[in-house]
N, C-alpha and C positions, 0 to 999 in steps of 0.2 A: 271114051269115058271122061278123059281129061277135058275135052272140048265142052261136054255137058256141064261139068263142074265149073269150068271157066265162065260159062254163060251165067251160072247162078251167082258167082262172085261179082261179076260185072253188074248184074241186075241189082243185087242187094247193097253193094258198096260203091258203085260207080268208080271202080278201080281200073287203072290202066293195065292193059293186057301184059305189059312188060313187068309189072310189079306183082302180079297175081301169085306166083309160086312162093314168094317170100312174105306174103301178107299174113298178118296175125292180128289178134284182138288189140294188141298194144300199138301197132304201127299203122293201123287202118282207121282213119278218122271216123267213118260212118259205121264202124262195127261197134255197136252198143248192145245191151242186153236184149232189147226188142228185136233188132235186126238179126241177132244171133239165133233167137228162137225161130224166127221166120226162115232163116237159112236151114236150120235143122229140119223143120217141117217139110221144106221143099226137097231137101236131100232124101228124106224118107220116101216122099212121093215119086220123085223123078228117077230114083235108083231102085224103086220097089223094095225098100228095106222094111224089116219089122220095126215097130216103134223103138226108138233109141232110148235106152235107159238114162235117167237123170245123171247117174254117176258117169256115164260115157259123155253125155252132153257137155259136162263141165270140162272135159279134156279136149273137146273139138274146137280149139281156139286158134287154129291156124289152117291155112290151105293144105299144108302137108299132112297134118293130123286128120283132116277130113278125107283127103285122098286115100291115105293108108287105111282108115276105118272102112271106107266104101269097098276097097279091094278085099280086105279081110272078110267082110260080111258077105260079099257076093261069091266068095270062093267056098262058102259053107254049104 
């Protein structure tokens, strides 16, 4: 699961694998509002999640938050 999420972060943000787990919207240069929405859409698709609510999208601003959200949703 982490490997799949890592690939998404590399694809969307061109980030070094060593920096992925500490990446967030503030410290990742290519993470803007457009790339954020694209990331969320792809997370929904790749992890087969229901549509993520806008209130949740606003909180998914780090790798760790995305990872935690995916684990929580997949365990339901």
